[in-house]
C-alpha positions as MATLAB code, in Angstrom:
seq = 'MPTQIPCNVAEPSQETTPAGRWADRLRAEFLAAAQDLDDVGDPGELTFFPDRTWHGYTFIPISTITSNSLQLYGYVRFVAGTDGRDQSDFSAYADFTDETAERNPEWQLDLCDEVVGSWRGPDGATAAMTLVWGQALVGGGATATAELGTATVDQCPLVDDRFTLLAPDEYADALLEVRLYSQAGEELARESLYSDE';
ca = [
      17.399    4.524   16.604;
      16.108    1.988   19.157;
      17.358   -1.545   18.755;
      13.765   -2.829   18.734;
      12.206   -2.008   15.375;
       9.122   -3.769   13.969;
      10.481   -5.357   10.788;
       8.643   -7.614    8.325;
       5.559   -7.743   10.551;
       3.070   -8.481    7.747;
       2.638  -11.808    6.016;
       3.802  -11.868    2.401;
       1.137  -11.795   -0.277;
      -0.810  -15.072   -0.359;
      -3.262  -14.603   -3.211;
      -3.226  -14.039   -6.937;
      -4.731  -10.875   -8.429;
      -8.481  -10.877   -7.660;
     -10.743  -11.958  -10.515;
     -14.361  -13.015  -11.113;
     -16.815  -12.901   -8.219;
     -14.040  -12.168   -5.712;
     -13.020   -9.060   -7.663;
     -16.691   -8.047   -7.871;
     -17.044   -8.342   -4.076;
     -13.948   -6.220   -3.477;
     -15.117   -3.651   -6.014;
     -18.512   -3.363   -4.330;
     -16.948   -2.867   -0.880;
     -14.484   -0.260   -2.159;
     -17.030    1.724   -4.164;
     -19.447    1.721   -1.217;
     -16.707    3.373    0.852;
     -16.196    5.956   -1.904;
     -19.846    6.832   -2.498;
     -19.847    9.805   -0.108;
     -16.842   11.486   -1.727;
     -17.989   14.595   -3.603;
     -17.151   15.495   -7.208;
     -14.866   12.522   -7.738;
     -16.445   11.391  -10.986;
     -17.137    7.902  -12.225;
     -14.458    5.341  -11.368;
     -12.619    3.580  -14.153;
     -11.320    0.024  -14.099;
      -9.977   -0.889  -10.683;
      -6.346   -1.847  -10.185;
      -5.690   -4.363   -7.392;
      -2.402   -4.468   -5.504;
      -0.829   -7.444   -3.678;
      -2.548   -8.412   -0.428;
      -0.842   -8.138    2.961;
      -2.047   -9.574    6.273;
      -1.291   -8.090    9.703;
      -2.938   -8.555   13.122;
      -5.443  -10.978   11.625;
      -6.648   -8.599    8.921;
      -5.932   -8.883    5.210;
      -5.623   -5.633    3.263;
      -6.097   -5.445   -0.504;
      -5.253   -1.966   -1.808;
      -7.104   -0.611   -4.844;
      -6.852    2.433   -7.085;
      -8.439    3.836  -10.217;
      -8.564    7.015  -12.267;
     -11.997    8.624  -12.404;
     -13.821   10.474  -15.182;
     -12.729   13.729  -13.478;
      -9.047   12.727  -13.832;
      -8.672   12.132  -10.101;
      -7.039    9.135   -8.495;
      -9.464    7.244   -6.278;
      -7.530    5.019   -3.887;
      -7.970    2.951   -0.752;
      -8.246   -0.617    0.424;
     -10.623   -3.371    1.453;
      -9.894   -5.024    4.788;
     -11.291   -8.316    6.023;
     -10.661  -11.232    8.340;
      -9.520  -14.282    6.386;
     -10.227  -17.815    7.540;
      -7.476  -20.353    8.054;
      -7.752  -21.506    4.449;
      -7.749  -17.909    3.177;
     -11.214  -18.316    1.664;
     -13.686  -17.847    4.519;
     -13.666  -14.067    4.673;
     -15.665  -12.019    7.165;
     -15.827   -8.609    8.871;
     -15.337   -6.545    5.717;
     -14.553   -2.840    5.861;
     -13.128   -0.423    3.324;
     -11.397    2.933    3.116;
     -11.415    5.318    0.142;
     -10.045    8.773   -0.623;
      -8.951   10.704   -3.697;
      -6.246   13.047   -4.941;
      -5.568   15.198   -7.960;
      -1.855   14.353   -7.715;
      -1.617   11.653  -10.356;
       1.244   10.103  -12.275;
      -0.132   11.623  -15.465;
       0.260   15.106  -13.960;
       3.747   14.334  -12.606;
       5.848   12.809  -15.400;
       8.992   13.103  -13.249;
       7.699   10.500  -10.773;
       9.469    7.152  -10.677;
       7.105    5.614   -8.115;
       3.382    6.267   -7.777;
       2.600    5.782   -4.062;
      -0.466    5.769   -1.821;
      -0.386    5.262    1.935;
      -2.617    5.070    4.981;
      -1.886    4.443    8.656;
      -3.654    1.228    9.744;
      -2.432    0.809   13.318;
       0.385    1.409   15.761;
       3.258   -0.464   17.379;
       4.562    0.425   20.821;
       8.271    0.136   21.399;
      10.544    0.772   24.376;
      10.109    3.840   26.573;
       6.742    4.746   25.046;
       8.046    5.116   21.486;
       5.219    4.481   19.007;
       5.455    3.655   15.309;
       2.661    4.473   12.882;
       2.099    1.183   11.071;
       1.501    2.274    7.517;
       0.113    0.446    4.516;
       1.931    1.656    1.390;
       0.970    0.548   -2.098;
       2.215    1.703   -5.432;
       3.406    1.150   -8.938;
       6.862    1.372  -10.423;
       6.963    3.890  -13.259;
      10.465    2.892  -14.353;
      11.303   -0.443  -15.950;
      13.376   -3.274  -14.562;
      12.054   -3.303  -11.012;
      11.833   -6.594   -9.127;
      11.433   -5.693   -5.438;
      10.153   -2.722   -3.452;
      11.419   -2.119    0.069;
      10.370    0.068    2.976;
      13.298    1.810    4.668;
      13.206    3.417    8.108;
      16.493    5.166    8.716;
      19.168    2.529    8.087;
      16.799   -0.435    8.542;
      14.902   -2.283    5.834;
      11.555   -2.881    7.556;
       9.549   -4.577    4.782;
       9.827   -5.763    1.201;
       7.541   -7.004   -1.561;
       8.230   -8.524   -4.970;
       6.561   -6.645   -7.806;
       3.486   -8.108   -9.465;
       2.820   -6.389  -12.806;
       4.950   -3.472  -11.515;
       2.737   -3.185   -8.403;
       3.642   -3.720   -4.737;
       2.258   -3.415   -1.213;
       4.253   -2.750    1.947;
       3.228   -2.599    5.605;
       5.843   -0.885    7.709;
       6.517    1.428   10.662;
       6.713    5.172   10.050;
       7.496    8.203   12.211;
       9.540    6.139   14.627;
      12.653    7.299   16.514;
      12.959   10.471   14.424;
      12.984    8.491   11.171;
      10.486    8.693    8.311;
       9.522    5.944    5.914;
      11.042    5.779    2.437;
      10.246    3.384   -0.416;
      12.985    2.063   -2.689;
      12.840    0.050   -5.900;
      15.493   -2.532   -6.772;
      16.248   -4.600   -9.843;
      16.662   -8.379   -9.793;
      20.431   -7.810   -9.511;
      19.999   -5.566   -6.470;
      20.583   -2.253   -8.248;
      18.627    0.656   -6.779;
      16.369    2.108   -9.478;
      14.265    4.626   -7.542;
      13.501    5.971   -4.096;
      10.689    8.105   -2.755;
       9.814    9.505    0.660;
       6.199    9.468    1.785;
       6.713   13.151    2.540;
       6.798   15.320   -0.551;
       8.805   18.077    1.155;
      11.569   15.722    2.266;
];
């Protein structure tokens, strides 16, 4: 693996869980992005994940289960002002899946991911910078990490069992893996972003 690896490139979460008018704004942006998805059903209560900021954009991932028992997931992206409150340039991404935690009781981590950019390394090597958000389905978790080969490339403390990572993937023949650790550093779970791995 190249010695130059993009590690911990995103700012740690800066905000509390969205509430009030701010949550309403995020909900409106997310649902507008989802309105063209067919046969998804009516969205339930939205779950917000910790924010992460990279390249001047803040990402707030969101998911919900719909009336058709599908998982609707995505994020709202915006430019935050220097005080974190003067937001502008909103955009959102939404998709859905029928692979839900309810249908997969063996899961220990419920993960969603989306590539949000790239990072160019030496000799033309390019990493897919990937936003990963999820929920721990086993108790006792304190921190989630993103692992690329032998390198820990991002980490996030859990907030209500939820976490958000922003890390390189598909770089130098290595694929991204998410691990869950307890407060004492014991590994509780691990999951590749690739179901066949």
